[in-house]
C-alpha positions in Angstrom: 0.0 0.0 -0.1 1.1 3.7 -0.5 1.6 5.8 2.7 -0.2 9.2 2.7 3.3 11.0 2.6 4.3 8.6 -0.5 0.8 9.4 -2.0 1.0 13.1 -1.6 4.5 13.4 -2.9 3.8 11.5 -5.9 0.7 13.0 -6.6 2.2 16.7 -6.6 4.8 15.6 -8.8 2.5 14.0 -11.1 0.2 16.9 -11.3 2.9 19.5 -12.1 4.4 17.1 -14.9 0.8 16.3 -16.4 0.2 20.2 -16.4 3.3 21.3 -18.3 2.9 21.9 -21.8 3.6 18.7 -23.7 2.5 16.7 -26.7 -0.3 15.1 -25.1 -2.1 18.0 -23.4 -1.4 20.2 -26.5 -3.2 17.6 -28.6 -6.2 17.5 -26.2 -6.3 21.3 -26.1 -6.2 21.5 -30.0 -9.0 18.5 -30.3 -11.3 20.6 -28.0 -10.6 23.9 -29.8 -11.2 22.2 -33.2 -13.8 19.7 -32.6 -15.5 20.7 -29.5 -15.9 20.1 -25.8 -17.2 16.7 -25.9 -14.6 15.4 -28.5 -11.7 16.9 -26.4 -12.8 15.4 -23.3 -13.3 11.9 -24.9 -9.7 12.2 -26.7 -8.2 13.3 -23.3 -9.7 10.4 -21.3 -8.3 8.1 -24.0 -4.8 9.8 -23.7 -5.0 9.3 -20.0 -5.9 5.7 -20.0 -3.2 4.9 -22.5 -0.9 5.2 -19.4 -2.3 2.0 -18.1 -0.2 -0.1 -20.6 3.1 1.7 -19.6 1.9 1.0 -15.8 1.7 -2.8 -16.6 5.0 -2.7 -18.4 6.7 -0.7 -15.4 5.2 -3.0 -12.6 6.1 -6.2 -14.3 9.5 -5.2 -15.7 10.7 -3.4 -12.5 9.4 -6.2 -10.2 11.4 -8.8 -12.5 14.6 -6.9 -12.2 14.3 -6.6 -8.3 13.6 -10.3 -8.1 16.4 -11.4 -10.6 19.2 -8.9 -9.5 19.4 -5.8 -7.1 22.3 -4.6 -9.2 20.2 -4.5 -12.5 17.5 -2.6 -10.8 20.4 -0.2 -9.5 21.3 0.3 -13.1 18.0 1.0 -14.0 17.8 3.7 -11.5 20.9 5.4 -12.5 19.7 5.4 -16.1 16.3 6.6 -15.3 17.9 9.3 -13.0 20.1 10.4 -16.1 17.0 10.2 -18.4 14.9 12.5 -15.9 17.9 15.1 -16.0 18.1 15.1 -19.6 14.3 15.6 -19.8 14.8 18.5 -17.4 17.5 20.2 -18.8 15.7 20.3 -22.2 12.8 21.8 -20.5 15.1 24.2 -18.8 16.8 25.2 -22.2 13.4 25.8 -23.8 13.2 29.3 -25.8 9.3 29.3 -26.8 6.3 28.8 -24.9 3.5 26.5 -25.8 1.1 27.6 -28.7 -1.9 26.0 -29.5 -3.5 26.1 -32.9 -7.2 25.1 -33.8 -7.2 22.8 -36.9 -9.4 23.3 -39.8 -12.8 21.4 -39.4 -12.9 18.2 -41.2 -15.1 15.1 -41.3 -16.0 14.6 -37.7 -14.9 11.0 -36.4 -17.1 9.4 -33.7 -16.5 9.8 -30.0 -15.2 6.0 -29.9 -12.8 6.6 -32.6 -11.3 9.6 -30.7 -11.1 7.9 -27.7 -9.2 4.9 -29.2 -7.2 7.4 -31.2 -5.8 9.1 -27.8 -5.4 5.6 -26.2 -3.1 4.4 -29.1 -1.0 7.6 -29.5 -0.1 7.2 -25.6 0.3 3.4 -25.7 2.8 3.4 -28.8 4.8 6.3 -27.4 8.3 5.1 -26.4 9.0 8.3 -24.6 6.3 7.7 -22.3 7.5 4.1 -21.7 11.1 5.4 -20.7 9.2 8.3 -18.5 7.2 5.7 -16.5 10.1 3.3 -15.9 12.2 6.5 -14.9 9.5 8.3 -12.7 7.6 5.6 -10.9 10.3 3.6 -9.3 11.8 6.5 -7.1 8.5 6.8 -5.3 8.5 2.9 -4.2 9.1 2.5 -0.6 10.4 -1.3 0.0 8.9 -1.2 3.6 5.6 -0.5 2.4 5.0 -3.8 0.5 5.6 -5.6 -2.9 7.2 -3.4 -5.5 4.8 -4.4 -8.1 1.8 -3.5 -6.1 3.1 -0.1 -5.5 4.2 0.5 -9.0 0.7 -0.6 -10.1 -1.0 1.8 -7.7 1.4 4.8 -8.5 0.5 4.0 -12.2 -3.2 4.1 -11.4 -2.9 7.4 -9.5 -1.1 8.7 -12.3 -3.8 7.7 -14.8 -6.7 8.9 -12.5 -5.1 12.6 -12.3 -4.1 12.7 -16.0 -7.8 11.7 -16.7 -8.9 14.6 -14.7 -6.5 17.4 -16.0 -7.0 16.1 -19.6 -10.8 16.0 -19.1 -10.7 19.4 -17.8 -8.6 20.7 -20.5 -10.7 19.2 -23.1 -13.8 20.8 -21.6 -12.2 24.1 -21.3 -9.9 23.9 -24.3 -11.0 27.2 -26.0 -10.6 29.5 -23.0 -7.2 27.8 -22.0 -5.9 27.8 -25.7 -6.6 31.5 -26.1 -5.1 32.3 -22.6 -1.8 30.2 -23.5 -1.5 31.8 -26.9 -1.9 35.4 -25.5 0.6 34.5 -22.6 3.4 32.5 -24.2 5.7 33.0 -21.4 3.3 31.2 -18.9 4.0 27.8 -20.9 7.5 28.8 -20.8 7.8 29.2 -17.1 5.7 26.0 -16.5 8.4 24.4 -18.5 11.2 25.9 -16.3 9.2 24.6 -13.3 8.8 21.1 -14.7 12.4 21.1 -15.8 13.6 21.9 -12.3 11.6 19.0 -10.8 12.8 16.6 -13.4 16.4 17.5 -12.6 15.6 17.2 -8.8 13.9 13.8 -9.3 16.6 12.6 -11.5 19.3 13.4 -9.0 17.2 12.0 -6.2 17.0 8.8 -8.1 20.6 8.3 -8.8 21.7 9.1 -5.1 18.8 7.2 -3.2 19.9 3.9 -2.0 
C-alpha cells in the first residue's frame, strides 16, 4: 500500500508534470478547440487511459528486475535518473512557450474513434514508456510492501489525475488555448518549473539507496 506521504509526494509531482505543456495536453487542447468540448474530453480520457499499458510494463518489468538482480535494478535507477535529468535540462533550455492552434474542420470522427485514437497515441509512445520506467520506481518504498503492487498503484494514481486534468483541458479547451496563446511566457515558465522538478527527481533517483 501507499503511505499518505508517499501518495501526496507522488501526486504533486504527477500533477505538475501533467500540467506542463507537452505533446499530449497540447493535442487535447487542439482537439477541444477544433472539434468541440465532448470530443476534447473523450480524446483526453483516451490519452490518460493509455498510461495503463505503461503501468503494466513498469510493474512487471521493474518487479522482475528486483527479483532477478538488485544490481540490475540499481542500473535501471541510475539510467532512469540520467534520463529524467536530460528531460529536465531540455525543458530548462526551452526558448519558446506553448502555442495551441485550432485545426481546420474536417469530417467528424465518432467519439469512440477519438477515444481509441487517444489511447493508441499514448500507448505506442516510447518516450512515455521510458518516463514511466524512470519516474515511478523512485516513489517506491520497500517497507510498504511488494514493489509491483506499489508501482501498479502509483500508475493508477497517475492515470486518474491525468484523466481529470486532460478532461478539464478538453472541456475548457477554447478558453485555455486562447489564454496560452496570449501569454506564451506562461507556458515557458511551466517548462522551467517542470524542468527543475525533473532534474531534482533525477538526482534523487541516482543518489537514493
